[in-house]
C-alpha positions as CSV (number, residue, x, y, z in Angstrom):
1,X,-25.5,14.3,-67.2
2,X,-28.1,15.3,-69.6
3,X,-29.8,18.7,-68.9
4,X,-33.8,17.8,-69.7
5,X,-34.9,21.2,-68.5
6,X,-33.5,24.5,-67.0
7,X,-35.5,24.3,-63.9
8,X,-33.5,24.1,-60.7
9,X,-33.0,20.7,-59.3
10,X,-34.7,20.6,-56.3
11,X,-34.6,17.5,-54.1
12,X,-37.2,15.2,-53.7
13,X,-39.4,15.4,-51.0
14,X,-43.1,14.6,-50.8
15,X,-46.2,16.2,-49.7
16,X,-45.9,14.2,-46.2
17,X,-42.0,15.3,-45.3
18,X,-40.4,12.0,-46.9
19,X,-37.4,12.0,-48.4
20,X,-37.6,10.4,-51.9
21,X,-34.1,8.4,-52.4
22,X,-34.9,5.3,-54.2
23,X,-36.2,4.7,-57.6
24,X,-37.6,1.6,-58.8
25,X,-37.1,1.6,-62.9
26,X,-39.0,-1.0,-64.9
27,X,-37.0,-1.5,-68.0
28,X,-39.9,-3.8,-69.6
29,X,-43.4,-5.2,-68.7
30,X,-42.4,-8.6,-70.4
31,X,-41.6,-11.7,-68.4
32,X,-40.1,-15.0,-69.7
33,X,-42.1,-16.8,-66.6
34,X,-45.9,-16.4,-65.7
35,X,-46.2,-16.5,-62.2
36,X,-49.6,-17.5,-60.6
37,X,-49.6,-14.6,-58.2
38,X,-48.4,-11.8,-60.9
39,X,-49.5,-12.7,-64.2
40,X,-52.3,-13.8,-66.4
41,X,-51.3,-16.7,-68.5
42,X,-52.3,-15.1,-71.6
43,X,-50.8,-11.5,-70.8
44,X,-51.2,-8.6,-73.3
45,X,-47.7,-6.5,-73.3
46,X,-47.1,-2.9,-74.5
47,X,-46.5,-2.4,-77.9
48,X,-42.7,-1.4,-78.6
49,X,-43.9,2.3,-79.6
50,X,-45.2,2.8,-76.0
51,X,-41.9,1.8,-74.1
52,X,-39.1,4.1,-73.5
53,X,-36.0,3.6,-75.1
54,X,-32.7,2.7,-73.4
55,X,-31.5,6.1,-74.0
56,X,-34.6,7.8,-72.6
57,X,-34.3,5.5,-69.6
58,X,-30.8,6.7,-69.0
59,X,-31.6,10.2,-69.3
60,X,-34.5,10.0,-67.3
61,X,-32.4,8.2,-64.5
62,X,-29.8,10.6,-64.7
63,X,-32.3,13.2,-64.1
64,X,-33.4,11.6,-61.0
65,X,-29.9,10.9,-59.4
66,X,-29.5,15.0,-60.3
67,X,-32.6,15.4,-58.0
68,X,-31.1,13.1,-55.2
69,X,-31.8,9.5,-56.2
70,X,-29.2,7.7,-54.2
71,X,-30.3,3.8,-55.0
72,X,-31.8,2.8,-58.2
73,X,-33.1,-0.8,-58.7
74,X,-34.0,-2.5,-62.1
75,X,-36.9,-4.3,-62.3
76,X,-39.6,-5.7,-64.8
77,X,-41.1,-7.6,-65.9
78,X,-37.9,-9.7,-65.8
79,X,-35.3,-6.8,-66.6
80,X,-32.8,-9.4,-68.0
81,X,-35.3,-10.0,-71.2
82,X,-34.8,-6.4,-72.1
83,X,-32.8,-5.6,-75.6
84,X,-29.9,-3.3,-74.2
85,X,-29.9,-3.9,-70.8
86,X,-26.0,-4.4,-70.5
87,X,-26.2,-0.4,-72.3
88,X,-28.4,1.0,-69.5
89,X,-27.1,-1.0,-66.6
90,X,-23.3,0.3,-67.5
91,X,-24.9,4.0,-67.8
92,X,-26.2,3.9,-64.8
93,X,-23.3,1.9,-63.1
94,X,-21.2,5.0,-64.3
95,X,-23.2,7.0,-61.6
96,X,-22.1,5.3,-58.4
97,X,-20.0,7.6,-56.6
98,X,-21.5,10.5,-58.7
99,X,-24.6,11.1,-57.0
100,X,-25.7,7.2,-56.7
101,X,-24.7,4.9,-54.2
102,X,-26.1,1.9,-55.2
103,X,-27.5,0.3,-58.7
104,X,-29.7,-3.1,-57.7
105,X,-31.6,-5.6,-59.6
106,X,-34.5,-8.2,-59.2
107,X,-34.7,-10.7,-61.5
108,X,-36.2,-14.3,-61.8
109,X,-32.6,-15.6,-62.6
110,X,-33.8,-17.7,-65.7
111,X,-31.0,-15.3,-67.7
112,X,-28.9,-14.6,-64.9
113,X,-26.2,-17.2,-65.6
114,X,-25.5,-15.2,-69.1
115,X,-26.0,-12.0,-67.7
116,X,-24.0,-12.1,-64.6
117,X,-20.5,-11.0,-65.9
118,X,-22.5,-7.7,-67.2
119,X,-23.9,-6.8,-64.1
120,X,-21.0,-7.4,-62.2
121,X,-19.0,-5.2,-64.4
122,X,-21.8,-2.4,-64.3
123,X,-21.1,-2.6,-60.8
124,X,-24.0,-4.3,-59.5
125,X,-22.8,-5.7,-56.1
126,X,-26.3,-7.4,-54.9
127,X,-29.5,-8.6,-56.8
128,X,-32.9,-10.0,-55.2
129,X,-33.9,-13.1,-56.7
130,X,-37.3,-14.2,-56.9
131,X,-37.6,-17.8,-55.9
132,X,-40.4,-19.2,-53.9
133,X,-39.7,-22.9,-53.9
134,X,-37.0,-25.4,-54.0
135,X,-39.8,-28.1,-54.8
136,X,-39.2,-28.4,-58.6
137,X,-42.8,-29.6,-59.3
138,X,-44.1,-26.6,-57.2
139,X,-41.9,-24.3,-58.9
140,X,-43.2,-25.3,-62.3
141,X,-46.4,-25.0,-61.3
142,X,-46.3,-21.8,-59.3
143,X,-44.2,-19.9,-62.4
144,X,-46.1,-22.2,-65.2
145,X,-43.0,-23.1,-67.1
146,X,-40.0,-22.2,-64.9
147,X,-36.8,-24.6,-64.8
148,X,-35.5,-24.4,-60.8
149,X,-32.2,-25.7,-62.0
150,X,-31.7,-22.6,-64.5
151,X,-32.5,-20.3,-61.5
152,X,-30.5,-22.1,-59.3
153,X,-27.4,-22.0,-61.9
154,X,-27.7,-18.2,-62.2
155,X,-27.8,-17.7,-58.5
156,X,-24.6,-19.8,-58.4
157,X,-23.1,-17.5,-61.5
158,X,-23.9,-14.2,-59.9
159,X,-22.3,-15.3,-56.7
160,X,-18.9,-16.2,-58.4
161,X,-18.8,-12.4,-59.8
162,X,-19.1,-11.5,-56.4
163,X,-22.8,-10.3,-56.4
164,X,-24.6,-10.9,-53.2
165,X,-28.0,-12.6,-53.6
166,X,-30.7,-12.1,-51.6
167,X,-33.9,-14.5,-51.9
168,X,-37.3,-13.0,-52.3
169,X,-40.0,-15.6,-51.3
170,X,-43.6,-15.0,-51.7
171,X,-45.9,-16.6,-49.2
172,X,-48.4,-18.5,-50.9
173,X,-50.9,-20.6,-48.7
174,X,-51.4,-23.9,-49.9
175,X,-48.5,-23.6,-52.5
176,X,-45.2,-23.2,-50.3
177,X,-46.4,-22.7,-46.7
178,X,-44.5,-25.7,-46.1
179,X,-41.3,-24.5,-48.1
180,X,-40.2,-22.0,-45.4
181,X,-37.3,-24.2,-43.4
182,X,-36.1,-25.9,-46.4
183,X,-35.4,-22.4,-47.8
184,X,-33.9,-21.1,-44.6
185,X,-31.7,-24.0,-44.7
186,X,-30.9,-23.8,-48.4
187,X,-29.9,-19.7,-48.0
188,X,-27.7,-20.7,-44.9
189,X,-25.8,-23.4,-46.8
190,X,-25.3,-21.2,-50.1
191,X,-24.7,-17.7,-48.7
192,X,-28.2,-15.9,-49.2
193,X,-30.2,-14.2,-47.1
194,X,-34.3,-14.3,-47.4
195,X,-36.9,-12.0,-47.7
196,X,-40.7,-12.9,-47.3
197,X,-43.4,-11.1,-48.8
198,X,-47.1,-11.3,-48.6
199,X,-48.8,-11.5,-51.9
200,X,-50.4,-8.1,-53.3
201,X,-53.7,-7.5,-54.9
202,X,-52.7,-6.0,-58.2
203,X,-53.9,-7.2,-61.7
204,X,-56.7,-10.0,-62.4
205,X,-54.9,-13.3,-62.4
206,X,-56.5,-16.8,-63.2
207,X,-56.4,-17.6,-59.2
208,X,-58.5,-16.1,-56.6
209,X,-55.9,-14.6,-54.5
210,X,-57.2,-14.8,-51.4
211,X,-57.3,-18.5,-51.5
212,X,-53.2,-17.9,-51.2
213,X,-53.0,-15.2,-48.8
214,X,-51.4,-15.9,-45.7
215,X,-50.4,-13.1,-43.5
216,X,-46.4,-13.5,-43.0
217,X,-47.1,-14.0,-38.8
218,X,-48.6,-17.2,-39.4
219,X,-46.1,-18.4,-42.7
220,X,-43.3,-17.8,-40.4
221,X,-44.7,-19.7,-37.2
222,X,-42.9,-22.9,-37.8
223,X,-39.6,-21.1,-37.6
224,X,-40.8,-19.4,-34.2
225,X,-41.6,-22.9,-32.7
226,X,-38.0,-24.1,-33.5
227,X,-35.7,-20.4,-32.9
228,X,-35.9,-17.6,-31.8
229,X,-35.8,-14.2,-33.8
230,X,-35.2,-10.6,-33.1
231,X,-35.1,-7.5,-35.0
232,X,-31.8,-5.9,-36.3
233,X,-31.1,-2.5,-37.3
234,X,-30.3,-3.0,-40.9
235,X,-31.8,-1.0,-43.8
236,X,-31.6,-1.9,-47.9
237,X,-33.8,1.3,-48.6
238,X,-36.6,-0.8,-49.0
239,X,-39.7,-1.4,-47.0
240,X,-38.2,-4.9,-45.3
241,X,-38.1,-5.1,-41.7
242,X,-34.9,-7.3,-40.7
243,X,-34.7,-9.9,-38.5
244,X,-31.8,-12.3,-37.1
245,X,-32.3,-16.0,-36.5
246,X,-31.1,-18.1,-33.7
247,X,-28.3,-20.6,-34.9
248,X,-28.2,-19.2,-38.5
249,X,-26.5,-16.9,-40.5
250,X,-29.5,-15.6,-42.6
251,X,-30.8,-12.5,-42.3
252,X,-34.6,-12.5,-42.7
253,X,-36.5,-9.9,-44.0
254,X,-40.2,-9.5,-44.1
255,X,-42.5,-7.5,-46.4
256,X,-46.0,-6.9,-44.8
257,X,-48.2,-4.5,-47.1
258,X,-51.4,-6.2,-45.7
259,X,-50.8,-7.4,-42.2
260,X,-48.6,-4.9,-40.8
261,X,-49.1,-1.6,-43.5
262,X,-45.0,-0.3,-44.2
263,X,-46.2,3.3,-45.8
264,X,-45.3,5.8,-43.2
265,X,-41.1,5.5,-44.3
266,X,-41.8,5.0,-47.7
267,X,-38.7,6.5,-49.9
268,X,-39.5,5.1,-53.3
269,X,-40.8,6.4,-56.2
270,X,-41.5,4.1,-59.4
271,X,-41.0,4.7,-63.2
272,X,-42.4,2.5,-65.5
273,X,-41.6,1.1,-69.0
274,X,-44.0,3.6,-70.6
275,X,-42.5,6.8,-68.7
276,X,-45.1,6.7,-65.9
277,X,-44.0,7.7,-62.4
278,X,-46.6,5.8,-60.2
279,X,-46.4,7.4,-56.7
280,X,-47.5,4.5,-55.0
281,X,-47.5,1.0,-55.8
282,X,-51.2,0.7,-54.5
283,X,-52.5,3.6,-56.1
284,X,-53.7,4.3,-60.1
285,X,-52.5,7.8,-60.0
286,X,-49.6,8.7,-61.9
287,X,-47.7,11.5,-63.9
288,X,-46.8,10.5,-67.6
289,X,-42.9,11.9,-68.5
290,X,-42.7,10.6,-71.7
291,X,-44.2,13.5,-73.9
292,X,-42.4,16.0,-72.0
293,X,-39.0,13.8,-72.4
294,X,-39.6,13.7,-76.1
295,X,-40.9,17.1,-76.9
296,X,-38.8,18.9,-75.0
297,X,-41.2,19.6,-72.1
298,X,-40.8,20.6,-68.4
299,X,-39.8,17.0,-66.7
300,X,-38.9,18.7,-63.3
301,X,-42.3,20.1,-63.2
302,X,-43.7,17.0,-63.6
303,X,-41.7,15.3,-61.4
304,X,-42.5,17.9,-58.5
305,X,-46.2,17.2,-59.5
306,X,-45.9,13.9,-59.0
307,X,-44.2,14.2,-55.5
308,X,-47.1,16.4,-54.5
309,X,-49.6,13.8,-55.4
310,X,-47.8,10.9,-53.6
311,X,-50.5,9.7,-51.0
312,X,-49.8,8.9,-47.6
313,X,-50.6,4.8,-47.8
314,X,-51.9,2.4,-50.1
315,X,-55.4,1.0,-49.9
316,X,-54.4,-2.7,-50.0
317,X,-56.9,-5.4,-49.1
318,X,-57.7,-9.0,-49.8
319,X,-61.0,-10.6,-49.4
320,X,-62.7,-13.7,-51.1
321,X,-63.7,-12.6,-54.6
322,X,-62.9,-9.2,-54.3
323,X,-61.3,-7.1,-57.2
324,X,-57.7,-6.1,-57.4
325,X,-56.8,-2.9,-55.7
326,X,-55.7,-1.5,-59.0
327,X,-56.1,-3.1,-62.4
328,X,-52.4,-3.0,-63.7
329,X,-50.3,-5.9,-63.1
330,X,-47.3,-5.8,-60.9
331,X,-45.2,-6.5,-64.3
332,X,-46.2,-3.3,-65.6
333,X,-45.3,-1.0,-62.6
334,X,-42.1,-2.6,-61.5
335,X,-41.4,-4.7,-58.0
């Protein structure tokens, strides 16, 4: 494990007493889709010189594990478009059982079929797949040019490798609000769990997000009309609250950043592809590790400064014609 600083490796606790054990590591800001709620159609991506190398990401991840990070999720953009992702996955997978409990990934599944064997070999045992609809035309509209069949083949390939798949479905009024029950049925038939997510106001996109925002208690109303759901004691380290569904094997997760703030139990920190720590997805404050890493500076001191500045909560809201909470897109920060 690399020693980037002689400083003692204190555990990661923020100014509000929350123990930080979960790192979301963005390996690229690029993506092979342009989902309407996430990205502009004509995105400007970072130049190569601005992003961390695969080796630098590995060094920083090892430092975070030495400081007490127990889970790492690889995110993007789309992490599987990053050249060298197999080397990073293998390096981080080697930490499992040596400080790291789990390595996971969030993907759109467009390249999952070809990468599933590599992920399984690296020790990835579960992944999240972003899939907002099973209607082929709606899928192409939401993603702008995605192919649903490619995503479904990727999911099947991952499952053949023994990787558990959870579907992440963003609730979008007017786009997929009639798709919850078909998605639940598909998940039950294909051995997947399902997490629903409220759309978040990050970055300028073509559509007005208020046109598509729907609180999850409304989105799941058709389910509640048919079946009982009740909370279950389950945690995967993230912000979701989990529920069992009557007569269904599917565990349902709800992520409600707008209608029911979950920040009190936040245990996460985000490292972007530029080497910036964002203490909160909904705030612009950050600490830049890249220069210190490259110049032999006090990386641990900067990590401590980031934790000291981690806010108690985000400031998300969605109103008609309102500006995003932050200017950067989700793909620039990592999910």
